[in-house]
N, C-alpha and C positions, 0 to 999 in steps of 0.2 A: 505528568512526567514522574511524579513520585512513585506511581505503580511500576513504571519501567525500572526505575532505580532500585526499588525493592526486589523486583524479579532478578535483576543483575546481581544484587547482593546475595540472593538465595542460590541462584544457579550459575552465576558467573556472567561476564560481559559478552559472551559469544552471541552474535546475531547471525542466524542462518538464513541465507537467501534461498527461497524455494522458487527460483526463476526457471522453472522446468520446461524446456522446449523439447518436444519429442525427438528432435533431431540430435539432441545430446545423448540420448539413450542408445545403447548398442542394439542392433537388430535382434540379437540373441535374447535380450531382455524383453523387448516388445513382443517377440514371438510367443512368449509365455502367457500373454493376456489376450482377451477377445478384441481389444482395440487399443490404439495408442493412448487414448484418454485413460483407460484403465491402467495402463503401464505407468503413466505419469502419476496417477494417484498412489499406486503401489510404491513407486519410487519415493514420493513425498512421505508416505507413511513410514517407510523404512528409515528414512533420515530422522524423522521426528521420534520414532521409537528408539533409535540408537542414541540420539543426542538430547533427549528430554531432560535428563538430570544435569546437563552442562550448559544449556542454552537459556539465556535471559530473554531472548525474543526470536521471532521468525519474521522474515520479510517475504511477501509473496507479490511478484510482479504480474499484475493482471493481464498485461498485453500478451504474454505467452498463452494464457488461458483463453482469451478472446480470439486469438488466432485459430483456435481449435473449434470455434463456433459454440453452439449451445451446449454440446457435450463438454467442451472445455470449461464453460462457465459452471456447469454442474460439478466438475472436478475442483474448481476454485471454491465453490460453496462447501464441498465435502472437506477440503483442506482447512477452511475456516472452522468447521465443526470439529475437526481433528484437533486443532489448536485449543479449542474450548475444552475438549475432553482431557487434554494434557495440562490444563490449568493456565493457559496463556492469559495474561492480565490486560492486554490491550491489542488492538489491531492498528497497524501502521500502513496506510495505503501510500506508497512512496512514489514520488517523482512523476506525477502524471502531467502531461502537457496538452491533454485533450479533454474537453469538458464532458464528452460522451463516455469516455473510458472511466473518468473520475466518478461520474454518476453511477455507472454499472458496478464499479468496485464498491462504492459506498452502499448501494442497495444490497449487494450480495453479503457484505459484512453485517449490515443491520438485520437482514432477514435470517441470518444464520447464527447470530449471537446477540447477547446483551452487553457485550464488552464496549468500553470506550473506544472510539475510533479517531485517530489522528490522520488527517489527509494532507499530503504534501503535493503542491503543484509547482511546476517549473515554468516561470514566466520569461518571455522574450525581452529583448532590449527595449521594445516599445511598451513594456509593462502588461502585455496581454498574453494569453495562452496561444499555442500554435493554431488553434481553431478560431482565434479571434475574440474569445470571451474576455470581458473586462474583469478586473479584480472584484469590483462591486457585485457584478452578476454571479461570479463564482462563489464568493463568500456567502452571499445571500442564499444561494442554492444549497451550499454545503451545510450551513447552519440550519436551514429549513428541513433538510433531510436527516438531521441528527448528528452531524459531525461534532465531536467534543473538542477538537482543537484543529487549527489550520497551520500549515507550515509553508512558507515561501522558500522554494529550493532553487538555488542559483549555482548549479554544479560547474558551470563553465566560466563564471565570473562575468556574465553578460550584463547583469544589472549594475548600472553605475550608481553612485551614492544618491544623486538627486532623484533619479527614477525610483530607486528603492524607497527613499523617504516618501515620495508621492504615493507609491504603491501601498506601503504600510499605513500611511495616513488615511487613504481611502478605505482600506479594509477595516481599520479601527472604528471609523465612522459608521460602517455598515453592519457590524456584528458585535455580539457580546461574549463570544467565546475566545479563548486564548489564541494568540497569533505568535508564531515563531519564525525566525529567519535563519536559514542555513546557507552560507555562501562560501565560495572559494575565491573571492575577489582578492 
């Protein structure tokens, strides 16, 4: 977290979401590129070029890139490398509720940078991911794949205090990397 704080002190607290769905782009923009995936990367690059001196961090939502298939995952990887080129200090894989998407995002981040990676998962009321993964299985997988920190994300206030206590306790027993909790309870 100190790296993120340092980046925000240097460039400001702006975090830019590159949650780029091709349907958000005007047809006139997409028409200038060989494919919608190329248009998405050009759009991302344009935002990063314009905001690099003002942004402390960038957030990339992998679900949009996975929806474009293999070419979309290539755009995700290129976007990660673009962040590295511009001096991004860490990668934050945010609010995943699917173990497969989480794994794909972490692999892409690790294969395309040497930066620290924070992974955030959103757990259901039963303390599991949407795909049924237990917290112990997720944190073991994430630590084994090289995640530097894990975040439990409860954006809708679904996790009740006792469920959250059990969730954090199980995770703490399973891993040696930092665990964070972000809740709107």
